[in-house]
N, C-alpha and C positions, 0 to 999 in steps of 0.2 A: 846110627848114621845121622839122624836128625839132630842130635845134640852136637855132634862135631860140626855140621854145617851151621847150626845156630851160633856156635862159638866164633866161627869165621865171620858170620854176619855181624856179630857184636864188635869184633875187632875192626871190621871195615867201616864202622860208624865213627871212627876216630882218624884224624889226619895222619898221625904216625903209623896207625894200623894200615891205612891205605897204601902208604909208601912201602911198607914191608911186604904186604900182600901183592902188590904190583911187582915188586922185585923178585917174587917167588913164582911169577906167572900164574897167579891164582885164577884169573878169568878163564884162561884156556883149560885149566885143570877142572874148574867147576863145570864148564861146558861138557868136557869128557865124562865127568862123574854123572852129570844129568842124563846123558845118553844111556847109561847103564842102570839108572835108578829112576823108575817112573812114578815114584810116590809123589803125590801132588804137593804135600807139605814141604818136602825136600826141594821139589822144583821151584816152588814159590820163593823159598829162602835163597836158593841159588840165583834166581833171577833178581831178587832185590839186592843181593850182594854184588852181582855183576854190575847193576846199575850204579851202585855206590862207588865201585872201583873204576868206572868209566869216566873219562874226561869229557867235557862239553863237545869237543871236536869229535871224539869217538861216537858219542850219542848222535850227533848230526850225521856222521858218515854211515852209521848203522841204524837208520831209522826203522827198518822193518823189524829188527830184533827188539828195539825199545818199544815199538808200538805193540808188538805181541806181549811184551812184559806188562805194559800198561793195561792192555785189554784183559789179560788174565787177572791182574790185581783188582781191576774194577769189577770184573765178574764175581770175584771172591767177596768184595764189599757188598755188592748188590744181593748176592745169595745170603750173606750174613744178615743183612737188614731184613730180608724176607723172613728169615727163621726167627728173628727176635720180635717180629710184629704179631 
């Protein structure tokens, strides 16, 4: 599953990929997928992908979700920096 989500994430990093993924309602599918898979690596990739697929207006309108995503990403960065020290 991690590989599949990773592929979707990589596609979402490109403008054409964003258009195709949004036309397939990928954000809602990722949210549903995330509910059934509690793996932290998958969750992080899903969150990063949803952030890339979101428009600035969607981010402004859904601040709670974006703040949760940013909090979790920052926590991962802090934990990684502690481990490497």
